[in-house]
MIDO-634396 format. One record per atom (N, C-alpha, C): x, y, z; residue in three letters. Coordinates in steps of 0.1 Angstrom, whole numbers, padded with zeros to 4 digits, always signed. Layout:
! residues N
XYZALA/...
//
This chain:
! residues 186
+1346-0972+1955MET/+1340-0969+1967MET/+1326-0963+1964MET/+1316-0969+1971ALA/+1302-0964+1969ALA/+1300-0950+1975ALA/+1293-0942+1967THR/+1291-0928+1972THR/+1277-0925+1975THR/+1268-0935+1972THR/+1254-0933+1976THR/+1249-0946+1981THR/+1237-0946+1987VAL/+1231-0958+1993VAL/+1226-0966+1981VAL/+1230-0978+1980ASP/+1225-0987+1969ASP/+1213-0995+1974ASP/+1201-0990+1969LEU/+1189-0997+1973LEU/+1188-1011+1968LEU/+1194-1014+1956SER/+1192-1027+1951SER/+1199-1038+1959SER/+1208-1035+1967SER/+1215-1045+1975SER/+1211-1044+1990SER/+1200-1037+1993SER/+1196-1036+2007SER/+1181-1040+2008SER/+1176-1039+2020GLN/+1161-1041+2022GLN/+1153-1028+2021GLN/+1159-1018+2015LEU/+1153-1005+2014LEU/+1146-1003+2000LEU/+1136-0994+2000VAL/+1130-0990+1987VAL/+1129-0975+1988VAL/+1129-0969+1976ALA/+1127-0954+1975ALA/+1112-0952+1976ALA/+1108-0941+1983LEU/+1095-0937+1985LEU/+1094-0922+1983LEU/+1085-0917+1974PRO/+1084-0903+1973PRO/+1079-0896+1986PRO/+1085-0884+1988ARG/+1081-0876+2000ARG/+1066-0874+2000ARG/+1061-0872+1988ALA/+1046-0869+1987ALA/+1038-0881+1992ALA/+1043-0893+1990SER/+1036-0905+1995SER/+1036-0906+2010SER/+1047-0902+2016LEU/+1048-0903+2031LEU/+1038-0892+2036LEU/+1038-0880+2030SER/+1029-0870+2034SER/+1014-0874+2033SER/+1011-0880+2021ALA/+0997-0884+2019ALA/+0993-0895+2029ALA/+1002-0904+2032LEU/+1000-0915+2042LEU/+0996-0908+2055LEU/+1004-0899+2060ARG/+1002-0892+2072ARG/+0988-0885+2072ARG/+0985-0878+2061ALA/+0972-0871+2060ALA/+0961-0881+2061ALA/+0962-0892+2054ALA/+0951-0902+2054ALA/+0949-0908+2068ALA/+0960-0911+2075LEU/+0959-0916+2088LEU/+0953-0906+2098LEU/+0957-0893+2097ILE/+0951-0883+2105ILE/+0936-0882+2103ILE/+0932-0882+2090ARG/+0918-0881+2086ARG/+0910-0893+2092ARG/+0916-0905+2090ASP/+0908-0917+2093ASP/+0910-0922+2108ASP/+0920-0918+2115THR/+0923-0924+2128THR/+0924-0914+2139THR/+0924-0901+2135GLY/+0926-0891+2145GLY/+0939-0892+2152GLY/+0940-0891+2165GLY/+0952-0891+2172GLY/+0960-0904+2172GLY/+0954-0915+2168ALA/+0961-0928+2168ALA/+0971-0929+2157ALA/+0970-0920+2147TYR/+0980-0921+2136TYR/+0994-0921+2140TYR/+0998-0914+2151ALA/+1012-0913+2155ALA/+1017-0926+2159ALA/+1009-0934+2166THR/+1014-0948+2170THR/+1016-0956+2157THR/+1007-0956+2148PHE/+1009-0964+2136PHE/+1022-0960+2128PHE/+1025-0947+2127LEU/+1037-0943+2120LEU/+1049-0946+2128LEU/+1049-0945+2141GLN/+1060-0948+2150GLN/+1064-0963+2149GLN/+1054-0971+2149GLU/+1056-0986+2148GLU/+1062-0989+2135GLU/+1057-0983+2124ALA/+1062-0986+2111ALA/+1077-0981+2110ALA/+1080-0970+2115GLY/+1094-0965+2115GLY/+1103-0974+2123GLY/+1098-0978+2135TYR/+1106-0987+2143TYR/+1109-1000+2136TYR/+1099-1005+2130ALA/+1100-1018+2123ALA/+1111-1017+2112ALA/+1113-1006+2106GLY/+1123-1004+2095GLY/+1137-1001+2100GLY/+1138-0999+2113GLY/+1151-0995+2119GLY/+1162-1006+2116GLY/+1159-1019+2117ASP/+1168-1029+2114ASP/+1174-1029+2100ASP/+1165-1027+2090ALA/+1169-1027+2076ALA/+1178-1014+2074ALA/+1174-1003+2080ILE/+1181-0991+2078ILE/+1195-0992+2084ILE/+1196-0998+2096PHE/+1209-1000+2103PHE/+1218-1010+2095PHE/+1212-1021+2090ALA/+1219-1030+2082ALA/+1225-1023+2069ALA/+1217-1015+2063SER/+1221-1008+2051SER/+1232-0998+2055SER/+1231-0991+2066PHE/+1242-0982+2071PHE/+1255-0990+2073PHE/+1254-1001+2079ARG/+1266-1010+2082ARG/+1272-1013+2069ARG/+1265-1017+2059GLY/+1270-1021+2046GLY/+1276-1009+2039GLY/+1269-0997+2040TRP/+1274-0985+2034TRP/+1287-0981+2040TRP/+1289-0982+2053LEU/+1301-0979+2060LEU/+1312-0988+2055LEU/+1309-1001+2053ALA/+1319-1011+2049ALA/+1324-1008+2034ALA/+1314-1004+2026ASP/+1317-1001+2012ASP/+1326-0989+2011ASP/+1325-0980+2021ARG/+1334-0968+2021ARG/+1347-0970+2029ARG/+1348-0982+2034GLY/+1361-0985+2041GLY/+1362-0978+2055GLY/+1351-0975+2061VAL/+1351-0967+2073VAL/+1351-0976+2085VAL/+1345-0988+2085GLY/+1345-0997+2096GLY/+1331-0998+2102GLY/+1329-1007+2111ALA/+1317-1010+2117ALA/+1312-0999+2126ALA/+1299-0996+2127PRO/+1294-0985+2135PRO/+1299-0985+2150PRO/+1300-0997+2156GLU/+1304-0998+2170GLU/+1319-0994+2172GLU/+1327-0994+2161THR/+1341-0991+2162THR/+1344-0976+2160THR/+1334-0968+2156LEU/+1336-0954+2153LEU/+1336-0945+2165LEU/+1344-0935+2165SER/+1342-0925+2176SER/+1329-0918+2175SER/+1324-0911+2185VAL/+1311-0905+2185VAL/+1311-0895+2173VAL/+1321-0887+2172ASP/+1321-0876+2162ASP/+1321-0883+2148ASP/+1329-0893+2145LEU/+1329-0900+2132LEU/+1315-0907+2130LEU/+1310-0913+2140PHE/+1297-0919+2138PHE/+1286-0909+2134PHE/+1286-0898+2141GLN/+1276-0887+2138GLN/+1277-0882+2124GLN/+1290-0880+2120ALA/+1292-0875+2106ALA/+1288-0885+2096ALA/+1291-0898+2098GLN/+1288-0908+2089GLN/+1273-0910+2088GLN/+1266-0910+2100ALA/+1252-0912+2100ALA/+1245-0901+2093ALA/+1249-0889+2095ALA/+1243-0877+2088ALA/+1245-0879+2073ALA/+1257-0883+2068GLU/+1259-0884+2054GLU/+1251-0896+2048GLU/+1249-0907+2056PHE/+1241-0918+2051PHE/+1227-0914+2049PHE/+1221-0907+2059PHE/+1207-0903+2058PHE/+1205-0893+2047PHE/+1215-0884+2045ARG/+1214-0874+2034ARG/+1214-0882+2021ARG/+1223-0891+2019GLN/+1224-0898+2006GLN/+1212-0907+2004GLN/+1206-0912+2015ALA/+1194-0920+2014ALA/+1181-0912+2010ALA/+1183-0899+2010GLY/+1172-0890+2006GLY/+1164-0884+2017GLY/+1168-0887+2030TRP/+1160-0882+2041TRP/+1162-0868+2044TRP/+1174-0862+2040GLY/+1177-0848+2043GLY/+1189-0847+2051GLY/+1193-0835+2054SER/+1205-0832+2062SER/+1202-0834+2076SER/+1213-0838+2084LEU/+1212-0840+2098LEU/+1224-0833+2105LEU/+1221-0828+2116GLU/+1232-0824+2125GLU/+1229-0830+2139GLU/+1239-0837+2144ILE/+1237-0844+2157ILE/+1246-0837+2167ILE/+1240-0832+2178THR/+1248-0825+2189THR/+1242-0829+2202THR/+1250-0829+2213PRO/+1245-0832+2226PRO/+1238-0820+2232PRO/+1229-0823+2241LEU/+1222-0813+2249LEU/+1224-0816+2263LEU/+1232-0808+2270HIS/+1236-0810+2284HIS/+1241-0824+2287HIS/+1247-0830+2277ASP/+1253-0844+2279ASP/+1243-0854+2284ASP/+1230-0851+2282VAL/+1220-0861+2287VAL/+1212-0867+2275VAL/+1211-0859+2265VAL/+1204-0864+2253VAL/+1211-0859+2240VAL/+1208-0865+2229ALA/+1213-0861+2216ALA/+1202-0853+2209ALA/+1206-0842+2203MET/+1196-0835+2194MET/+1200-0839+2180MET/+1190-0842+2172VAL/+1191-0845+2158VAL/+1183-0835+2151VAL/+1190-0826+2144ASP/+1183-0814+2137ASP/+1184-0816+2122ASP/+1173-0811+2116SER/+1173-0811+2101SER/+1164-0799+2097SER/+1169-0792+2087THR/+1161-0781+2081THR/+1153-0785+2069THR/+1156-0798+2064ASP/+1150-0803+2052ASP/+1146-0817+2053ASP/+1141-0821+2065TRP/+1138-0835+2067TRP/+1127-0840+2058TRP/+1128-0852+2052ALA/+1119-0856+2042ALA/+1105-0859+2047ALA/+1103-0863+2060GLU/+1090-0866+2065GLU/+1082-0853+2067GLU/+1089-0842+2070ALA/+1082-0829+2073ALA/+1075-0823+2061ALA/+1064-0817+2064ASP/+1057-0809+2053ASP/+1056-0795+2058ASP/+1064-0786+2052GLY/+1065-0772+2056GLY/+1052-0765+2055GLY/+1043-0770+2047GLY/+1030-0764+2045GLY/+1019-0772+2052GLY/+1023-0781+2061GLY/+1013-0790+2067GLY/+1004-0783+2077GLY/+1008-0773+2084GLY/+0999-0766+2093GLY/+0994-0774+2105GLY/+1002-0784+2109LEU/+0997-0793+2120LEU/+1000-0786+2133LEU/+0992-0789+2143PRO/+0994-0782+2156PRO/+1006-0787+2164PRO/+1011-0799+2161TYR/+1022-0805+2169TYR/+1032-0811+2159TYR/+1044-0813+2164PRO/+1054-0821+2156PRO/+1048-0834+2151PRO/+1051-0837+2139ALA/+1044-0848+2133ALA/+1053-0858+2125ALA/+1066-0858+2127CYS/+1075-0868+2120CYS/+1076-0881+2128CYS/+1064-0887+2130HIS/+1063-0899+2138HIS/+1070-0911+2133HIS/+1070-0913+2119PHE/+1077-0924+2113PHE/+1092-0923+2117PHE/+1097-0911+2116SER/+1111-0908+2120SER/+1114-0910+2134SER/+1105-0907+2143THR/+1108-0910+2158THR/+1110-0925+2160THR/+1101-0933+2154GLY/+1103-0947+2155GLY/+1116-0952+2149GLY/+1118-0947+2137LEU/+1130-0951+2130LEU/+1143-0948+2138LEU/+1144-0935+2143PHE/+1155-0931+2151PHE/+1157-0939+2164PHE/+1145-0942+2170ALA/+1146-0950+2182ALA/+1153-0963+2180ALA/+1149-0970+2169ASP/+1156-0983+2166ASP/+1170-0981+2161ASP/+1172-0972+2152PHE/+1185-0970+2146PHE/+1196-0966+2156PHE/+1193-0956+2164PHE/+1203-0951+2174PHE/+1203-0961+2186PHE/+1193-0968+2189GLY/+1193-0978+2199GLY/+1203-0989+2196GLY/+1204-0992+2183ARG/+1213-1003+2179ARG/+1228-0998+2181ARG/+1230-0986+2179THR/+1244-0981+2181THR/+1247-0980+2196THR/+1237-0977+2204ALA/+1239-0975+2219ALA/+1238-0989+2225ALA/+1234-0999+2218GLU/+1232-1013+2223GLU/+1223-1012+2236GLU/+1213-1003+2235ALA/+1203-1002+2246ALA/+1191-0995+2240ALA/+1179-0998+2246PRO/+1167-0992+2241PRO/+1168-0977+2243PRO/+1164-0969+2232LEU/+1163-0955+2233LEU/+1149-0950+2230LEU/+1146-0938+2234ALA/+1134-0932+2231ALA/+1137-0919+2224ALA/+1127-0915+2215VAL/+1129-0903+2207VAL/+1116-0894+2208VAL/+1119-0881+2210LEU/+1108-0872+2211LEU/+1111-0860+2201LEU/+1101-0858+2192GLU/+1103-0846+2183GLU/+1098-0834+2190GLU/+1106-0824+2192VAL/+1102-0812+2199VAL/+1100-0799+2190VAL/+1105-0800+2178GLU/+1103-0789+2168GLU/+1100-0796+2155GLU/+1092-0790+2147CYS/+1089-0797+2134CYS/+1084-0786+2124CYS/+1089-0788+2112ARG/+1085-0780+2101ARG/+1071-0781+2097ARG/+1065-0793+2100SER/+1051-0796+2097SER/+1042-0788+2106SER/+1047-0783+2118SER/+1039-0775+2127SER/+1044-0761+2128SER/+1051-0756+2117GLY/+1055-0742+2116GLY/+1070-0739+2121GLY/+1077-0749+2125GLY/+1091-0747+2130GLY/+1100-0745+2118GLY/+1112-0739+2121GLN/+1122-0737+2110GLN/+1130-0750+2107GLN/+1129-0760+2117GLN/+1136-0772+2116GLN/+1128-0783+2123GLN/+1132-0795+2120CYS/+1128-0806+2128CYS/+1139-0809+2138CYS/+1135-0811+2151ARG/+1145-0814+2161ARG/+1139-0826+2169ARG/+1148-0836+2169PHE/+1144-0848+2177PHE/+1154-0849+2188PHE/+1149-0853+2200LEU/+1157-0856+2212LEU/+1158-0871+2213LEU/+1170-0876+2215VAL/+1172-0890+2216VAL/+1179-0893+2230VAL/+1174-0902+2237GLY/+1180-0906+2250GLY/+1173-0918+2256GLY/+1177-0921+2268SER/+1172-0933+2275SER/+1157-0931+2278SER/+1150-0941+2279ALA/+1135-0940+2282ALA/+1133-0932+2295ALA/+1142-0934+2305GLU/+1141-0927+2318GLU/+1143-0912+2316GLU/+1153-0908+2309VAL/+1156-0894+2306VAL/+1145-0888+2298VAL/+1140-0895+2287MET/+1130-0889+2279MET/+1117-0888+2287MET/+1114-0898+2296GLY/+1102-0896+2304GLY/+1102-0884+2313GLY/+1114-0881+2318HIS/+1116-0869+2326HIS/+1113-0856+2317HIS/+1119-0856+2306LEU/+1118-0845+2297LEU/+1103-0843+2293LEU/+1096-0854+2290TYR/+1082-0853+2286TYR/+1074-0848+2297TYR/+1076-0853+2309ASP/+1068-0848+2321ASP/+1070-0834+2324ASP/+1083-0830+2323ARG/+1086-0816+2326ARG/+1081-0806+2315ARG/+1081-0811+2303MET/+1076-0803+2292MET/+1061-0802+2293MET/+1054-0812+2297ALA/+1040-0812+2299ALA/+1036-0803+2310ALA/+1045-0800+2320ALA/+1043-0791+2331ALA/+1047-0777+2327ALA/+1051-0775+2315GLY/+1054-0761+2310GLY/+1069-0758+2309GLY/+1078-0766+2312ALA/+1093-0764+2311ALA/+1097-0765+2296ALA/+1107-0759+2292SER/+1112-0761+2279SER/+1121-0774+2279SER/+1123-0780+2268TYR/+1132-0792+2268TYR/+1146-0788+2272TYR/+1151-0776+2269ASP/+1164-0773+2274ASP/+1164-0772+2289ASP/+1154-0766+2295GLU/+1154-0765+2310GLU/+1153-0779+2316GLU/+1144-0788+2310ALA/+1142-0801+2315ALA/+1155-0809+2314ALA/+1162-0808+2303ALA/+1175-0815+2302ALA/+1186-0810+2311ALA/+1186-0797+2314SER/+1196-0791+2323SER/+1194-0796+2337SER/+1182-0799+2341GLU/+1180-0805+2354GLU/+1186-0818+2356GLU/+1189-0825+2345LEU/+1195-0838+2346LEU/+1211-0838+2345LEU/+1216-0826+2341ALA/+1230-0825+2338ALA/+1238-0825+2351ALA/
//
């Protein structure tokens, strides 16, 4: 039984965390605010390969296909997969039963010394949108609301339908917390 992600049998490659951080820094320097879109698109483009690797990893472990797993088992397996792939630890929990929170205190894309003014794990937001959208069999949107790169203790991503995430974004732009905005939809 495989205990780690086998890069040689997937469409994945290992990438040093420092390279991802340097890429973000170069994009910020050279493109200003447009950098987020570039990283999100790159992350989204990789979602298919990540999900295919996850499916194979589950099969190697004898767990079953992602769509056959209970929510709790899927969340535990996804967290272990991303940890073994080097992305860091994950905890996935619901927020008012309208969105999922994906939390990590050691997420690979984050730079604890980055000093950025806003959450900046944009590659991950794109990646999570595609990855979790495949499990939901519907398009999902992802918004990072806390980030170690901007001084947070953790990275926190909210995952939900585009409609729900649009509501959260609008309410947060008007000054509400994401918890308040989500509770309005519960």
